[in-house]
C-alpha positions, 0 to 999 in steps of 0.5 A: 940545361933546363933554362936554356931549353925553356928560353928557346921556347920563350918560357919560364921555369916552374919550380914548386917547393915542398918540405921533405917528409911532410906529412911523410917521405912516401907522400913527398915522393908521390907529390914530386912525381905528380908535380912533374906530371903536372908541369914542374920543371924542377923541384925545390925540396926543403930539408926540415929544420927546427929554426928555419930563419927565412921561413914563415909560419906555413913552412915552419909548421910543415918543418915541425910536422916532418921533424916529428916523423924522425926522418934523417938527411940520409932518408932524404938522400935515399928519396932523391936517389930513387927520384933520379930516374924521373930526370927532374932537377932537384934543388935542396933548400937547407940551413947551415947548421944541418950541413955542418952537423952532417959534415960539409964535404960529406954532405956535398958528396952525398948530394951529388951521389943521390941525384941532388943538382943544387943547394940553397942555403939562405943563412950562408953568405957568399963571402963566408962560403968558400969552403962550401963552394969549393966542396960543392964545385968539386962535386959539380953541385950548384950553389944558389945564393939569394938577393932581394930588392934592397941588395946593392949592385956590389952584392948582386955582382958577388952573388953572380960570381959565386952562384951556379945554376941560377940566382934566387931573387926573393921578391921582398925582404923578410920571411916566406909566405902567401902574399895577396899582392906582388911588390910594385917594383919587383920587375925593376928589381929583377931587371937590375939583377939581370943587368948585373948578372949572367945567370938566370934569375928566379923569383920566389917568396910570396908568389901565391896563385897562377895570376901572380906566377904569370906576371913574374914569368914575363920578366924572370927566368923562373918562378918558385911557389912554396907556401901556397903549395905547402898550405894545400898539403896541410889542408889535405893531410889524411885526405885521399885527394892530397896528391891530386889537389897539389897536382891540380894547383901546379897544373894551374900554375904551369898553364899560365907559364906556357904561352 
């Protein structure tokens, strides 16, 4: 529904990413409320994990800070349940190990009951995910798989078949992180995915400022900004302007995505 609504306006979705519990869950809740107020269309919420294979040093450090607080997945679900009233779609980004440790079917059930709309599991390949996909679909929970610029046409079509909600297009192969320059062939890569998919295509990995977000919004259905926001959180921990600093940055992104 979010993508259809925005498409009618000729707009792309703005999807900020933060790590749950960084620096604490109370601040995470305040940040999500502020980002909605500042123009976010949905939120990608990272589940802290000790070995986040797809994440660069900024998000790894945030996960470490959050883990030191000792909050559990159940605490995160309590947070998302409180946020249901806000009406902002929430996508959890986690890894396979925490899901299996929690219990695959129980995790899907608790996601749905706590207001989570979708899940990204970067270390879970579609061809190995049928148990999870079946459980998630029974809960009407979207599973979002990733492609990147080197993905074959066969891989793109497989991801399209099993993804719900949208397809996550990583702008480059490797880890998340701030990048000064977008890949030269990113638009062509997104176009290739769109030609072989019926799902909205959202671009993440390395989008670090409003100018880059504006460029990507011209050819993608949505833009994910993570490391740049997490870096602002890191730089303002303990300062009273933490929430407003993140809000101001998200507002600057939103202005570029709203023609």
